[in-house]
C-alpha positions in Angstrom: -37.3 -98.3 44.6 -41.2 -97.7 44.5 -42.7 -100.6 43.1 -46.7 -101.5 42.2 -47.3 -105.1 42.0 -50.0 -107.5 41.9 -50.2 -111.1 41.7 -53.2 -112.7 39.3 -53.9 -116.0 37.4 -51.6 -116.0 34.3 -54.5 -115.5 32.0 -55.4 -112.0 33.5 -51.7 -110.8 33.8 -52.4 -108.4 30.4 -55.4 -106.8 32.4 -53.3 -106.5 35.6 -50.4 -104.6 33.7 -52.8 -102.2 32.0 -54.3 -101.4 35.3 -51.1 -101.0 37.1 -49.7 -99.0 34.1 -53.0 -96.5 34.4 -52.6 -96.1 38.3 -48.8 -95.3 37.8 -49.6 -92.6 35.0 -52.8 -91.0 36.2 -52.9 -91.3 40.3 -56.1 -89.4 41.7 -54.0 -88.2 44.5 -57.4 -87.0 46.5 -57.0 -84.6 49.2 -58.6 -87.1 51.6 -56.7 -89.9 50.4 -53.6 -87.8 51.2 -54.9 -87.0 54.7 -55.7 -90.9 55.3 -52.3 -91.8 54.3 -50.5 -89.1 56.4 -52.6 -90.1 59.7 -51.6 -94.0 59.1 -47.9 -92.7 58.5 -48.1 -90.6 61.7 -49.8 -93.4 63.7 -47.2 -96.2 62.4 -44.6 -93.9 63.3 -45.8 -93.3 66.8 -45.8 -96.9 67.4 -42.1 -97.1 66.1 -41.0 -94.6 68.3 -42.3 -96.6 71.3 -40.9 -99.8 70.4 -37.3 -100.4 71.2 -36.6 -102.7 68.3 -38.0 -100.2 65.5 -36.7 -97.2 67.5 -33.1 -98.6 67.5 -33.3 -99.1 64.1 -34.5 -95.5 63.0 -31.7 -94.5 65.4 -29.0 -96.3 64.0 -29.7 -95.3 60.5 -29.6 -91.7 61.8 -26.4 -91.9 64.1 -24.2 -94.1 61.4 -25.3 -92.7 58.2 -25.4 -89.3 59.8 -24.9 -86.5 57.4 -25.6 -88.9 54.4 -28.7 -88.3 52.5 -29.3 -92.0 53.3 -29.5 -91.2 56.9 -32.9 -89.1 56.4 -36.2 -90.6 58.3 -39.6 -89.5 58.5 -40.6 -87.7 61.3 -44.1 -86.3 62.5 -43.2 -83.0 61.7 -41.9 -84.0 58.4 -45.2 -85.7 57.6 -47.2 -82.5 58.7 -45.2 -80.8 56.2 -46.3 -82.6 53.0 -49.1 -81.2 50.9 -50.8 -82.4 47.6 -48.9 -80.3 45.5 -45.6 -81.9 46.5 -46.8 -85.2 45.6 -48.0 -83.6 42.0 -44.6 -82.5 41.4 -42.7 -85.4 42.5 -45.1 -87.7 40.5 -44.4 -85.5 37.5 -40.9 -85.1 37.8 -40.2 -89.0 38.9 -42.7 -91.0 37.2 -41.2 -90.9 33.3 -41.1 -93.6 31.0 -37.1 -93.6 31.2 -37.2 -94.3 34.9 -39.5 -97.3 34.7 -38.7 -101.1 34.5 -41.4 -103.8 34.2 -40.5 -107.3 35.7 -42.9 -110.2 35.1 -42.9 -113.7 36.4 -44.9 -116.7 35.2 -46.1 -119.0 32.8 -45.5 -116.4 30.1 -43.3 -116.7 27.1 -40.9 -114.0 26.2 -42.3 -113.0 23.0 -46.0 -112.7 24.1 -44.9 -110.9 27.2 -42.8 -108.2 25.1 -45.8 -107.8 22.7 -48.1 -107.0 25.5 -45.9 -104.7 27.3 -45.1 -102.6 24.4 -48.8 -102.6 23.6 -49.2 -101.3 27.2 -46.7 -99.1 27.5 -45.8 -98.0 23.7 -48.1 -94.9 23.7 -46.1 -93.9 26.9 -43.5 -92.2 24.4 -43.7 -88.5 25.1 -41.5 -87.2 28.1 -43.6 -85.1 30.7 -42.7 -81.2 30.7 -40.2 -80.2 33.0 -37.1 -81.4 34.2 -36.5 -85.0 35.6 -36.6 -85.6 39.1 -32.5 -85.7 40.1 -31.0 -88.9 41.5 -30.1 -88.6 45.2 -26.3 -88.3 45.1 -25.5 -91.4 47.0 -22.8 -91.0 50.0 -20.8 -93.4 52.5 -22.1 -93.2 55.9 -21.0 -89.9 57.7 -21.8 -90.7 61.7 -22.5 -88.4 64.2 -22.5 -88.3 68.0 -20.8 -90.7 70.2 -19.7 -94.3 69.1 -22.2 -95.7 71.6 -25.9 -94.0 72.0 -27.9 -95.2 75.0 -31.6 -94.5 74.5 -33.8 -94.7 77.8 -37.2 -95.9 76.8 -39.5 -95.9 79.8 -42.0 -98.8 79.9 -39.9 -100.9 77.5 -40.0 -104.5 78.2 -36.9 -105.4 76.7 -33.7 -103.9 75.2 -32.8 -103.8 71.6 -29.1 -104.0 71.0 -27.7 -102.7 67.4 -24.1 -102.7 66.4 -23.3 -100.9 63.3 -20.4 -101.7 60.9 -19.4 -99.8 57.8 -20.2 -101.6 54.5 -18.8 -101.0 50.9 -20.6 -99.9 48.0 -22.4 -102.0 45.2 -19.5 -101.3 42.9 -16.6 -102.6 45.5 -15.0 -105.8 44.3 -15.3 -107.3 47.6 -18.9 -106.7 48.2 -19.7 -110.4 48.1 -16.9 -111.3 50.4 -18.5 -108.5 52.9 -22.0 -110.6 52.4 -20.2 -113.6 53.4 -18.7 -112.1 56.4 -22.0 -110.4 57.4 -23.3 -114.1 57.1 -20.5 -115.5 59.1 -21.6 -113.3 62.1 -25.5 -113.4 62.0 -26.5 -115.4 59.1 -28.5 -118.1 60.9 -29.0 -120.0 64.2 -25.8 -121.3 64.2 -23.6 -118.1 63.0 -21.2 -116.5 65.6 -23.5 -114.1 67.1 -26.2 -116.7 67.6 -23.5 -119.3 69.0 -22.3 -116.8 71.5 -25.4 -115.1 72.7 -28.0 -117.7 72.6 -26.4 -121.1 72.6 -23.4 -120.7 74.9 -24.9 -117.9 77.1 -28.8 -117.7 76.7 -28.8 -113.9 76.2 -31.3 -113.9 73.4 -33.6 -115.9 71.3 -32.1 -114.5 67.8 -29.1 -112.8 66.7 -29.2 -111.7 63.0 -27.5 -109.1 60.6 -28.8 -107.0 57.9 -27.3 -104.8 55.3 -28.3 -101.3 54.2 -26.4 -100.9 50.9 -26.0 -97.9 48.6 -24.2 -97.1 45.3 -21.3 -95.2 47.7 -21.4 -97.3 50.9 -23.4 -99.0 53.2 -24.2 -100.2 56.8 -24.0 -103.7 58.5 -26.1 -103.8 61.6 -26.1 -106.8 63.9 -29.4 -106.9 66.1 -30.1 -108.5 69.1 -33.1 -108.5 72.0 -32.4 -108.8 75.2 -33.3 -108.4 79.0 -32.4 -105.0 80.3 -30.1 -106.0 83.0 -27.8 -108.1 79.9 -27.7 -105.0 77.5 -24.5 -104.0 78.3 -23.1 -107.5 78.4 -24.6 -108.1 75.1 -23.4 -105.0 73.5 -19.3 -105.9 74.5 -19.9 -109.4 73.0 -21.5 -108.5 70.0 -18.7 -106.0 69.3 -16.2 -108.6 70.3 -17.3 -111.0 67.8 -17.4 -108.3 65.1 -13.8 -107.5 65.8 -12.7 -111.4 66.1 -13.6 -112.1 62.5 -10.4 -110.0 61.4 -8.3 -112.4 63.4 -10.3 -115.5 63.5 -11.4 -116.5 60.0 -14.0 -119.1 59.5 -13.1 -122.6 58.5 -14.3 -124.3 55.3 -17.3 -126.1 57.4 -18.4 -122.7 58.8 -18.0 -120.8 55.6 -20.1 -123.7 53.8 -22.7 -123.4 56.1 -23.0 -119.9 55.5 -23.0 -120.0 51.6 -25.7 -122.4 52.1 -27.8 -120.0 54.3 -27.4 -117.3 52.3 -28.4 -119.3 49.2 -31.0 -121.1 50.8 -32.7 -117.7 51.8 -32.5 -116.6 48.2 -33.7 -119.9 46.8 -37.0 -119.4 48.9 -37.6 -116.0 47.5 -36.9 -116.9 44.0 -39.4 -120.1 44.6 -42.6 -117.5 44.2 -43.2 -115.3 41.6 -43.6 -112.4 44.0 -40.4 -113.1 45.3 -38.6 -113.4 41.9 -40.0 -109.9 40.6 -38.9 -108.6 44.0 -35.3 -109.8 43.4 -35.3 -108.7 39.9 -36.5 -105.2 40.6 -34.0 -104.8 43.5 -31.5 -105.9 41.2 -32.4 -103.2 38.5 -32.9 -100.6 40.9 -29.3 -101.2 42.1 -28.0 -101.0 38.4 -26.4 -104.5 38.7 -26.1 -106.8 35.5 -29.5 -108.9 34.9 -27.6 -112.2 35.5 -26.3 -111.0 39.0 -28.5 -113.7 40.8 -27.4 -116.5 38.3 -24.0 -115.9 39.1 -24.1 -115.7 42.8 -23.6 -119.3 43.7 -20.2 -119.7 42.0 -18.9 -116.3 43.2 -20.0 -117.3 46.6 -18.3 -120.7 46.2 -15.0 -118.7 45.0 -14.7 -116.8 48.3 -12.3 -118.2 50.9 -11.6 -117.6 54.4 -8.7 -115.4 53.9 -11.2 -112.8 51.6 -13.4 -112.8 54.4 -10.6 -111.9 57.1 -9.2 -109.5 54.8 -12.7 -107.7 54.5 -12.9 -107.6 58.2 -9.3 -106.2 58.4 -9.7 -103.7 56.1 -13.6 -102.3 57.0 -14.2 -102.9 60.4 -11.7 -101.5 63.0 -12.8 -101.0 66.3 -13.1 -97.2 65.8 -15.7 -97.7 63.1 -18.3 -99.7 65.0 -21.3 -97.9 66.3 -23.6 -98.9 69.1 -27.2 -98.1 69.8 -29.2 -99.6 72.7 -32.8 -98.7 73.4 -34.6 -99.5 76.7 -34.5 -99.0 80.1 -31.0 -98.0 80.5 -29.3 -98.8 83.9 -26.7 -96.4 84.5 -24.4 -98.5 87.1 -24.2 -101.2 84.5 -23.1 -99.0 81.8 -20.6 -97.3 83.9 -18.7 -100.5 84.0 -19.0 -100.9 80.4 -16.4 -101.4 78.0 -17.2 -98.2 75.8 -18.0 -94.2 76.9 -21.6 -94.1 76.2 -24.0 -90.8 75.6 -27.5 -91.4 77.1 -30.5 -90.0 75.5 -34.0 -90.2 76.6 -36.7 -91.1 74.1 -39.1 -88.5 74.7 -36.4 -86.0 73.7 -35.7 -87.5 70.4 -35.7 -85.4 67.1 -34.6 -87.4 64.5 -34.6 -85.0 61.8 -32.0 -83.0 63.9 -28.0 -83.1 63.7 -27.9 -84.0 67.4 -31.0 -86.1 67.6 -32.4 -83.8 70.2 -34.9 -81.2 70.6 -33.6 -77.9 70.2 
């Protein structure tokens, strides 16, 4: 999803829509601007490659999604290859009226909004010459390399630990059960990972989960920052908590707390016009029904502990777990770890290669 957004006072929204539409349809794409954007992206990527948390996210995406098209990440080499003609061609094939949606949020009635949108976008009826940009064929994760990757990053202040688990696609009937299972693991301070790692053991300040979801499949990632000397222990505890959900389902009080956390996060997003528009755009881009958000509370309420346990049993066997640790890797500590690991050096990584290493 690529979104152009603007927040303005209510009387100005028609002018804002016209401005965004003009920007969308007729961008200048000046060479100097491309050079500036490339330099900014290159600098941002360089920083990401030196930050253990951000680098762990990139490595997990490449290792867990693997050969799937959703595992692609930008690298300095790929950024250098982009030319203005590439952007012009991409815009011509991708920016077409049948691929565009308008989301508005504010003190505007439906009839007025429809009239203004038709007036601004109505002239955009003729399709550009040439074929449309094809949709990326969605595919489930297709992992590469070992289940556990240790990336040594000299100078890292802390270690970043990631545990990845396969997730279902957008059309899966147990998708919401999976979202609730993810919340049980890392949906707040009192979720299971937070209880085990922070409250009981003091090994981290926060333990969270997030979901990367596509049409054909997805990835759940549990994320923790910790001291280097605790990284192996934290990784083992995280894996144990993920696997335990298949045999230790949540009680009703635990489920209620996680439902409240999920709905509370969504409610805070929907409490602003920007958050509401973002949620509507995401729902549209995923091809989900327009009333998805409205139906969510009732749907979550209908998911019981057995549904959460069944989801974990079906989708999270031990052999499906992926672990990535980025930090100062202490070899003796990892020799005693509960899983064989492949050690890589951050300076030798090539995230656009199948083996993640420079040829």
